[in-house]
C-alpha positions in Angstrom: 2.6 22.8 27.4 6.3 22.2 27.1 7.8 25.8 27.3 7.0 29.5 26.9 8.9 32.8 26.4 7.9 36.4 25.5 10.0 39.0 24.0 9.4 42.4 22.7 11.1 41.6 19.2 13.2 44.3 17.8 11.7 44.7 14.3 8.8 46.9 12.8 5.3 46.0 13.7 3.3 43.8 11.2 0.1 46.0 11.4 -1.7 48.6 13.3 -5.4 48.6 13.7 -7.3 51.6 15.0 -10.2 50.6 17.0 -12.9 53.1 16.8 -15.5 51.5 19.0 -15.2 48.8 21.5 -18.0 46.3 22.9 -19.9 47.9 25.7 -19.6 51.8 24.7 -22.5 53.7 23.4 -23.3 53.8 19.8 -22.3 57.3 18.3 -23.7 58.8 15.2 -22.8 62.2 13.5 -25.2 63.9 11.0 -24.9 66.9 9.0 -27.7 69.5 8.8 -28.7 71.7 5.8 -26.7 74.5 7.2 -23.4 72.3 7.3 -23.3 72.2 11.0 -22.8 68.5 12.6 -25.0 67.1 15.2 -23.8 64.4 17.5 -26.2 61.7 18.7 -25.1 59.3 21.5 -27.6 56.2 22.2 -26.9 54.6 25.4 -28.4 51.4 27.1 -32.0 51.5 28.0 -33.3 49.8 31.1 -36.8 48.2 30.5 -38.9 47.1 33.6 -42.4 45.6 33.5 -45.1 47.1 35.9 -48.4 45.3 36.8 -50.7 47.7 38.4 -53.5 46.1 40.4 -56.3 47.7 42.7 -55.6 46.9 46.0 -59.3 45.9 46.9 -60.4 43.9 44.0 -57.0 42.8 42.3 -58.1 44.2 38.8 -55.7 45.5 36.6 -55.7 49.2 36.4 -55.9 50.5 32.8 -55.5 53.8 31.1 -52.4 55.0 33.1 -49.9 57.3 31.6 -46.1 57.8 31.5 -46.7 61.1 33.7 -48.5 58.9 36.4 -45.4 56.8 37.0 -42.0 57.9 38.8 -39.2 55.5 38.6 -35.9 55.6 40.8 -32.7 54.0 40.7 -30.9 53.9 43.9 -33.1 56.6 45.3 -32.5 58.8 42.3 -35.3 59.9 40.0 -35.1 58.7 36.4 -36.6 60.4 33.2 -38.9 57.8 31.6 -37.7 57.4 27.9 -40.2 54.7 26.6 -43.6 53.8 27.8 -46.0 51.1 26.4 -49.2 49.1 27.7 -49.7 45.4 26.9 -53.1 43.5 27.3 -53.7 40.1 26.1 -57.4 40.9 25.7 -56.4 43.3 22.9 -54.2 40.5 21.2 -54.9 40.1 17.3 -55.1 36.8 15.7 -51.9 35.9 14.2 -52.0 33.8 10.9 -49.2 31.4 10.9 -47.9 29.8 8.1 -47.7 26.0 8.7 -44.4 24.4 7.6 -43.6 20.7 6.8 -42.5 20.4 10.5 -45.4 22.3 11.8 -43.1 25.3 13.1 -43.8 28.8 13.0 -40.8 31.0 13.5 -40.3 34.5 15.1 -37.0 34.7 13.5 -38.8 34.7 10.3 -40.9 37.6 11.5 -37.8 39.6 12.6 -36.0 38.8 9.2 -39.1 40.1 7.3 -39.8 36.7 5.7 -43.5 37.2 6.4 -43.9 33.5 7.6 -45.3 34.3 11.1 -47.1 37.4 10.7 -46.9 40.7 8.5 -44.7 42.8 10.9 -43.2 42.4 14.5 -45.7 45.0 15.9 -48.1 42.1 15.4 -46.7 40.5 18.5 -48.2 43.4 20.7 -50.4 42.1 23.6 -49.4 38.4 23.3 -47.9 36.1 26.0 -44.6 34.6 24.9 -43.8 31.7 27.1 -40.9 29.2 26.7 -41.4 25.7 28.4 -37.9 24.7 29.1 -37.4 21.0 30.0 -34.2 20.4 31.8 -34.1 16.5 30.8 -30.3 16.1 32.3 -31.6 16.6 35.9 -34.9 14.8 35.9 -35.7 11.2 36.8 -38.5 9.6 34.6 -41.2 10.3 37.1 -40.2 13.9 37.3 -40.6 14.2 33.4 -44.1 12.5 33.7 -45.3 15.0 36.2 -44.0 17.8 34.2 -45.4 16.6 30.8 -48.8 15.9 32.3 -48.9 19.6 33.6 -47.7 20.9 30.5 -50.5 18.9 28.4 -53.0 20.0 30.9 -52.3 23.7 30.2 -52.4 23.4 26.6 -55.4 21.4 26.5 -57.6 23.4 29.2 -55.8 26.9 30.0 -54.1 28.0 27.1 -55.5 31.3 25.6 -55.7 32.5 22.3 -53.0 35.2 23.2 -50.4 32.6 24.2 -47.7 31.7 22.0 -45.5 28.8 23.3 -42.1 27.4 22.4 -40.5 24.1 23.5 -36.9 23.8 24.5 -34.9 20.9 26.0 -31.4 20.0 27.5 -30.4 16.4 27.4 -27.0 16.0 25.8 -27.3 19.4 24.0 -29.5 22.5 23.9 -32.4 21.8 21.5 -35.3 24.1 20.0 -37.8 21.5 19.7 -40.8 23.9 18.7 -40.6 27.6 18.0 -43.4 29.7 19.0 -46.6 28.7 17.8 -50.5 28.9 19.1 -51.1 25.5 17.5 -52.3 23.3 20.4 -51.8 19.9 18.3 -48.2 20.8 17.4 -47.5 21.6 21.0 -49.0 18.4 22.6 -47.0 16.3 20.0 -43.7 17.9 21.0 -44.2 18.1 24.8 -45.2 14.2 24.5 -41.8 13.2 23.2 -40.1 14.1 26.3 -41.4 11.2 28.2 -42.1 8.7 25.2 -46.1 9.2 25.0 -45.9 10.7 21.7 -43.6 9.3 19.0 -40.5 7.2 19.8 -39.3 9.5 22.5 -35.5 9.9 23.0 -32.9 7.4 22.0 -31.2 5.2 24.5 -28.8 7.1 26.5 -30.5 10.3 26.0 -33.4 9.9 28.2 -32.1 12.2 30.9 -30.3 11.5 34.2 -29.8 12.7 37.7 -27.2 15.3 38.3 -27.4 15.0 42.0 -24.5 12.6 42.2 -23.7 9.5 44.5 -26.0 9.1 47.6 -24.4 9.6 50.9 -24.9 6.1 52.3 -21.7 5.6 54.3 -20.5 2.9 52.0 -16.7 2.1 51.7 -16.3 4.3 48.7 -18.2 7.6 47.8 -17.1 9.1 44.3 -16.1 12.6 44.4 -18.6 14.2 41.8 -18.3 17.8 42.8 -16.3 18.8 39.7 -19.0 17.0 37.5 -21.7 18.6 39.3 -20.0 22.2 38.8 -19.5 21.8 35.1 -23.1 20.4 34.6 -24.6 23.4 36.7 -22.6 25.6 34.4 -24.1 23.8 31.4 -27.7 24.4 32.8 -27.1 27.9 33.4 -25.5 28.6 30.1 -28.3 27.2 28.4 -30.7 29.6 30.2 -28.4 32.3 29.0 -28.6 31.1 25.4 -32.2 31.1 25.5 -32.6 34.6 26.6 -29.8 35.9 24.2 -31.9 34.5 21.5 -34.9 36.5 22.6 -33.3 40.0 23.0 -34.7 41.3 19.8 -38.2 40.7 20.8 -39.6 43.7 22.9 -42.5 41.9 24.7 -42.0 40.6 28.1 -41.1 36.8 28.0 -41.7 34.1 30.7 -39.4 31.0 30.9 -41.2 28.2 32.4 -38.0 26.1 33.7 -39.0 22.5 34.7 -35.8 21.1 36.5 -34.9 18.3 39.0 -32.8 20.7 41.0 -29.7 22.8 40.3 -26.8 22.7 42.9 -24.1 25.2 42.7 -20.6 24.3 44.2 -19.6 27.5 46.3 -18.6 30.4 44.2 -17.4 28.2 41.4 -20.7 28.6 39.3 -21.1 32.4 40.3 -19.8 33.7 36.9 -22.4 31.5 35.0 -25.0 32.3 37.4 -24.6 36.0 37.1 -24.5 35.7 33.2 -27.6 33.8 32.9 -29.5 36.3 35.1 -28.0 39.5 33.4 -29.0 38.0 30.0 -32.5 37.2 31.2 -32.8 40.8 32.6 -31.5 42.4 29.5 -34.0 40.3 27.3 -36.9 41.3 29.6 -37.3 37.5 30.3 -38.9 36.4 33.9 -37.9 32.8 35.0 -40.5 30.8 36.7 -38.7 27.7 38.2 -40.5 24.5 38.9 -39.0 21.8 40.9 -40.4 18.8 39.0 -39.3 16.4 42.1 -42.5 17.7 43.8 -43.0 17.2 47.6 -40.4 14.7 48.4 -40.3 12.6 51.7 -36.8 12.3 53.1 -36.7 9.5 55.4 -33.8 9.6 57.8 -32.8 6.1 56.7 -32.8 6.8 53.1 -35.5 5.6 50.5 -35.4 2.6 48.1 -32.9 4.1 45.7 -30.2 4.2 48.1 -28.1 1.6 50.1 -28.8 0.9 53.7 -26.8 3.3 56.1 -24.2 2.2 58.3 -23.1 3.7 61.7 -25.1 5.9 63.7 -26.1 8.8 61.3 -29.8 7.5 61.0 -30.1 7.8 64.6 -28.3 10.9 65.5 -30.0 13.1 63.0 -27.0 13.7 60.6 -28.3 11.8 57.7 -31.4 13.7 57.8 -29.9 16.9 58.1 -27.8 16.0 55.1 -30.6 15.3 53.0 -32.5 18.3 53.9 -29.2 20.5 53.3 -28.7 18.9 49.8 -32.3 19.3 48.8 -32.4 23.0 50.0 -29.3 23.5 48.1 -30.7 22.1 44.8 -33.6 24.6 45.1 -31.8 27.5 46.1 -30.5 28.3 42.6 -34.0 27.9 41.4 -35.3 30.4 43.9 -32.4 32.8 42.8 -33.0 32.6 39.2 -36.7 33.4 39.6 -36.2 36.4 42.2 -33.5 38.0 40.1 -35.4 38.0 37.1 -38.9 39.0 38.3 -40.3 35.6 38.3 -41.5 33.1 40.9 -40.2 29.8 42.0 -42.8 26.8 42.6 -41.2 24.1 45.1 -42.4 21.3 47.3 -45.7 21.0 45.4 -47.0 18.1 43.1 -49.5 20.7 41.6 -47.6 22.4 38.7 -50.8 24.3 37.4 -50.1 27.2 39.6 -46.9 27.9 37.6 -49.0 28.3 34.5 -51.5 30.5 36.3 -49.0 32.9 37.7 -47.5 33.3 34.3 -50.9 34.2 32.8 -51.9 36.3 35.8 -48.6 38.4 35.6 -48.6 39.0 32.0 -52.3 39.6 31.2 -51.8 43.3 31.4 -48.7 45.4 32.2 -46.8 48.6 31.6 -43.3 48.6 30.0 -41.4 51.5 31.4 -38.0 52.2 30.0 -35.4 54.9 31.2 -31.6 55.8 30.3 -29.7 55.6 33.7 -28.0 58.7 35.1 -25.5 56.7 36.5 -23.2 56.3 33.3 -20.6 54.0 35.4 -20.3 50.6 33.7 -19.2 48.9 37.0 -21.4 45.8 37.2 -22.9 46.9 40.5 -26.5 45.9 41.7 -28.9 48.9 41.4 -32.2 48.9 43.2 -35.4 50.1 41.3 -38.3 51.7 43.0 -41.5 52.3 40.9 -44.0 54.7 42.4 -47.6 55.7 41.2 -49.4 59.0 41.9 -52.2 57.2 43.7 -52.3 54.9 46.8 -55.2 52.6 46.1 -53.0 50.2 43.8 -50.5 47.7 44.3 -47.4 47.3 42.1 -45.3 44.4 40.9 -42.0 44.8 39.3 -38.5 43.3 39.6 -36.5 44.9 42.4 -33.4 45.7 40.3 -30.9 45.0 37.8 -27.1 44.5 37.2 -25.5 47.5 35.6 -23.4 46.5 32.6 -19.7 46.2 33.4 -16.7 47.2 31.3 -13.6 45.2 31.2 -11.9 46.9 34.2 -15.0 46.3 36.3 -15.3 42.7 35.4 -14.9 40.1 38.1 -12.1 37.5 37.5 -14.7 34.7 36.9 -16.4 36.7 34.2 -13.1 37.6 32.3 -12.0 34.1 32.4 -15.6 33.0 31.1 -15.1 35.6 28.2 -11.9 33.9 27.2 -13.3 30.7 27.3 -16.3 31.6 25.1 -14.0 33.2 22.5 -12.0 30.0 22.4 -15.2 28.1 21.8 -16.6 30.4 19.4 -16.8 29.6 15.6 -16.4 33.4 14.8 -12.9 34.9 15.0 -12.0 37.7 17.4 -10.3 40.5 15.3 -9.8 43.5 17.7 -6.3 42.5 18.3 -4.0 41.5 15.4 -2.4 37.9 16.1 0.1 36.2 13.7 1.3 32.4 14.4 3.8 29.9 13.2 4.0 26.3 14.0 7.2 24.3 13.5 8.1 20.7 14.3 11.2 18.8 15.6 11.2 14.8 16.1 11.9 13.6 19.7 11.3 9.9 18.7 9.8 7.7 16.1 6.4 8.7 17.4 6.7 12.0 19.0 7.3 15.6 18.0 7.8 18.7 19.6 5.9 21.3 18.1 7.0 24.9 18.7 4.5 27.7 18.3 5.3 31.2 17.9 2.6 34.2 18.4 3.3 37.7 17.4 1.1 40.7 18.6 2.0 44.2 17.2 3.0 46.5 20.1 0.5 49.0 18.5 -2.2 46.8 19.4 -1.6 46.8 23.2 -2.2 49.8 25.3 0.9 50.1 27.5 0.8 52.2 30.7 3.8 54.4 31.2 5.2 54.1 34.8 8.4 55.9 35.6 10.8 54.7 33.0 8.8 51.5 32.2 5.9 50.7 29.8 3.7 48.3 31.6 1.0 46.0 30.3 -0.2 42.4 30.6 -2.0 40.0 28.2 -4.0 36.8 28.5 -3.2 33.9 26.3 -5.3 30.6 25.9 -4.4 28.0 23.3 -5.9 24.5 22.3 -4.9 21.8 20.1 -7.6 19.2 18.9 -6.9 16.1 17.0 -8.7 15.0 13.7 -11.6 13.7 15.8 -11.8 16.9 17.7 -10.6 15.7 21.0 -8.6 18.3 22.9 -4.9 17.2 23.3 -3.1 20.2 24.4 -4.0 23.2 26.2 -2.2 26.6 27.0 -3.4 29.1 29.5 -0.8 31.9 30.6 -1.0 35.7 31.8 2.0 37.6 30.8 3.1 40.6 32.5 5.2 43.0 30.4 7.4 45.7 31.9 10.0 47.1 29.5 12.1 50.3 29.3 10.5 53.1 27.6 13.5 53.7 25.5 12.6 50.4 23.6 9.9 52.1 22.0 7.7 48.8 22.3 4.7 50.2 20.5 6.6 50.2 17.2 7.9 46.5 17.8 6.1 43.1 18.1 5.3 41.2 21.2 6.4 37.6 20.7 5.2 34.6 22.7 6.4 31.3 22.3 5.1 27.9 23.8 5.1 24.3 22.5 3.2 20.7 22.3 4.5 17.1 22.3 2.2 15.4 19.7 2.1 12.4 17.6 2.1 12.5 13.7 -1.2 13.4 12.5 -3.3 16.3 11.6 -4.5 18.9 14.1 -6.4 21.9 14.5 -4.7 24.8 16.4 -6.4 27.8 18.0 -5.1 30.7 20.2 -6.8 33.5 21.8 -5.0 36.6 22.9 -6.5 39.4 25.1 -5.0 42.8 26.2 -6.1 43.4 30.0 -6.4 47.2 29.6 -9.5 47.4 27.4 -10.3 43.8 27.0 -10.0 43.6 23.3 -9.3 40.1 21.8 -7.8 38.6 18.8 -7.6 35.2 17.6 -5.9 32.8 15.4 -6.7 29.2 14.2 -5.1 26.9 11.6 -4.7 23.4 10.8 -1.3 21.8 11.1 0.2 18.7 10.0 2.7 16.9 11.9 4.5 14.5 9.4 5.0 10.8 9.8 8.8 10.4 8.8 9.0 6.6 9.2 8.9 6.1 5.4 10.5 9.4 4.4 13.8 8.8 2.4 15.5 12.0 4.2 13.9 12.9 7.5 14.2 16.7 7.8 12.8 19.2 10.7 11.4 22.4 10.1 14.0 25.1 9.4 14.1 27.9 11.9 14.9 31.4 10.6 15.8 33.8 13.4 17.4 37.2 13.9 17.8 36.8 17.6 19.3 34.3 20.1 18.9 34.9 24.0 20.6 33.4 26.8 19.2 30.2 28.3 21.1 28.3 30.9 18.5 26.0 31.9 20.0 22.5 31.9 17.0 20.4 32.9 14.2 21.8 30.8 14.4 23.3 27.3 13.3 22.6 23.8 15.1 21.7 20.5 15.2 25.5 20.0 18.0 25.8 22.9 21.4 25.1 21.7 24.6 25.7 23.6 23.1 27.9 26.1 21.1 30.1 23.7 17.7 29.9 22.3 16.7 30.7 19.0 13.7 33.1 18.6 11.9 32.1 15.4 11.2 35.2 12.9 7.8 34.6 11.9 7.5 37.2 9.2 11.1 36.6 7.7 11.9 40.1 7.5 15.4 40.9 8.3 17.5 44.1 8.4 20.9 44.3 6.9 22.6 45.1 10.1 21.1 41.9 11.5 22.4 38.2 11.5 20.4 35.6 9.9 20.3 32.5 11.9 19.3 29.2 10.6 18.5 25.9 12.5 17.5 22.5 11.3 17.9 18.7 12.1 18.2 15.6 9.8 17.2 12.3 11.5 18.4 8.8 11.0 21.0 9.5 8.4 22.3 6.4 6.6 25.6 5.1 8.3 28.6 5.3 6.2 30.7 2.3 5.6 34.3 2.8 7.0 36.0 6.3 6.8 37.4 8.6 9.3 35.7 11.4 11.0 36.6 14.8 10.1 37.2 17.8 12.1 34.5 20.2 13.1 33.2 22.3 10.2 31.6 25.7 9.9 27.7 25.3 11.0 28.2 21.9 12.8 29.4 21.0 16.1 30.7 17.4 16.1 29.8 15.2 19.0 30.9 11.5 19.5 28.7 9.1 17.1 28.7 6.8 14.2 30.0 7.8 10.8 27.4 9.3 8.5 27.9 11.6 5.4 25.4 14.6 5.2 26.0 17.6 3.2 24.3 20.9 3.2 24.4 24.4 1.9 22.1 27.4 1.8 21.6 29.5 -1.5 20.2 32.8 -1.8 18.5 33.7 -5.1 16.6 37.0 -6.4 14.8 37.0 -9.7 15.8 33.4 -10.3 19.3 34.2 -10.1 21.6 32.8 -7.3 23.4 35.8 -5.7 24.9 34.1 -2.6 25.6 30.6 -1.4 27.2 29.5 1.9 30.0 27.2 2.1 29.3 23.5 1.7 29.2 21.9 5.2 29.7 18.2 5.4 28.5 16.4 8.7 30.3 12.9 9.4 28.7 12.2 12.6 25.5 12.1 14.8 25.9 15.4 17.1 22.3 14.8 18.8 22.6 11.2 20.0 19.4 11.4 22.1 17.4 11.9 18.8 19.9 10.2 16.4 19.9 13.5 14.5 22.6 15.7 12.9 21.7 19.3 13.9 22.7 22.2 11.7 23.2 25.9 12.7 24.3 28.8 10.5 25.1 32.5 11.1 24.7 34.4 7.7 25.7 38.2 8.0 23.2 40.2 5.7 25.3 43.2 5.2 26.5 41.6 1.6 22.8 41.4 0.6 21.1 44.1 -0.9 17.6 45.3 0.3 15.0 43.1 -1.3 13.0 39.8 -1.6 15.0 36.7 -1.8 14.2 32.7 -2.2 16.3 31.0 0.1 16.9 27.3 -0.7 18.5 24.9 1.6 20.2 22.0 0.2 20.3 18.8 2.2 21.9 15.7 0.8 22.5 12.3 2.7 25.4 11.1 0.8 25.6 7.8 2.2 21.8 7.0 1.8 21.6 8.6 -1.6 18.6 10.8 -0.6 18.1 14.6 -0.7 15.8 17.5 0.0 15.8 21.3 -1.3 13.3 23.3 0.7 12.6 26.7 0.0 11.5 29.6 1.8 11.1 33.4 1.0 12.6 36.2 2.9 12.9 40.0 2.9 16.0 42.1 3.8 15.6 45.7 4.5 17.8 48.9 4.9 19.6 48.8 8.3 17.9 51.0 10.7 19.5 53.1 13.3 21.0 51.5 16.4 18.4 50.0 18.8 18.7 48.7 22.3 18.8 45.0 23.0 15.6 42.9 23.5 14.3 42.5 27.0 12.8 39.0 27.3 10.8 37.1 29.9 11.4 33.3 29.9 9.5 30.6 31.5 10.7 27.2 31.3 8.4 24.4 32.7 9.7 21.1 34.0 8.5 18.6 31.5 10.2 20.0 28.4 12.5 18.0 26.5 16.2 17.8 27.5 18.5 20.4 25.7 20.8 18.7 23.0 
């Protein structure tokens, strides 16, 4: 990023969008009765929890209970039960799967009504839904072998008719390898691919790895892999969240059997992704059963055969042993947290993985699903404790101890807000809650480098300003990204802009304009910006392809033509963009809409003009400030046409010297008063002729002139200029 500035542009807003409903608010419906009266119905979030009821003496599941037998409390306050259901695998009906070419049967087909899986979603009642998730990126080959053997043993010997199993893996990417099915042959074939015992296995380079980082062997160099581990942990947690989100529409309890070689968190850096994963799992009614596929590890003080010999006294003073124990415990802590927060269990330090499958079957053989609408309407993201009671004392209840309430934007933590912004940047779907308009220009810095100024406009009507005294205040988050033709990120922008403007400026009727820029080589790029207003959290995005031209073979090398109605003081000497000239900065007018009482400013540059043979250097002409340089001859003028007829033309300007020597350019700037133009739409043609070189260009732009408005106060601007911007000409 080479420069940014924000201004409340004093021109009419481009658009105003009324937002009727924002994310996280209850669904509201209005119905009209036969007598003409209206009934307003509000649907709020429902909280579901699974309750397993067993006899204290025999351990048998207690059946036949009713909703009136249960009492549920949230933070000690009784809640009214809104939904109640009983699931029992003994009552599961046989599903008639439709075999496809790949041998997959899809619950998505069922939910979409395609009928490939079963007649209707209700047919899933009383079935177990189990997802086996193999985190190949964290497992060593021997870990994978143990996990695959345990999965095969379950499928061959313990899988019951009511069990529907799906296979998911994470290596270089998250992959659904097998959708839910009861076909044992298909499952065995899918599981066998993870360690190569079935089919060809994974291609070279995708067989997994160890996320544990470099061993602490006291060698002369130890790589700092904490940043890599933090990103890898986020990646694993996002994968769990994606799985849970894909199963939200299935009402039954889901069980995720998570095979992992350990997940290490880096302090609070992974807190947002951890909370997102557990919240999504709870919302989807999915319990996580974590399995440490490393099994019971021996941690010798001097290290094992996979690491180098220790140096110094760490092996004899207990330091190396304690370090190994801490690292192992840290990698298991995340697995335990995922399980306890979602109502599952963690299986650690054991080479027998069969109890994990048995626990899932035991927990889901028969259970009650109790739902309620919380009386606490606050969307504060706080943890709420759940207590379930039964009107009898001879039973034992098993249920998750609580959940995190949904959070509106005001109550989100900084990490969660940043995550939401990053997700929108990665999303293929545009955000449309806030209108965003963008313009990209280009100016050459040298033969293979261009400065690309970017200007964004957000209508002031889209931003909820808060009045504080005589000031209207708001702040917006801006994130931008530039990718080259290969999809590689070559530029980033991340900024939080605080606005504090005089109430008299009527900012809601104006535009907020933000400017920044990138230094790029010639080529094709993809540009995306995301804007969020920080009062309600609404976001808008804009993305487009831009082409930075290669001027080396162009007869006449011309920059973008900047149209502006505002110039603001800029006294920065060290860092400025090509839009800064003679102590003022040109603010591009993106919509090309002007008022008659405004001035129309033009700014453009011609690079490498042909050198004139002989001749004297003329005096300064309008639109050109001469500097010392070699003699050239570049002619330019600007014509205004309406309905194909020329109605005005500026005087011809002749440049006979290079006035921007650091870029070998002739820079032109015009000031055209608009009082002589009637309101309407015009085509503006810029005539540029390199007389010495015999080349020319006549670019055209559309603009609109509107009737003069009543006098308005001047624009308030916030200016930030970074140190790495190109020097001002």
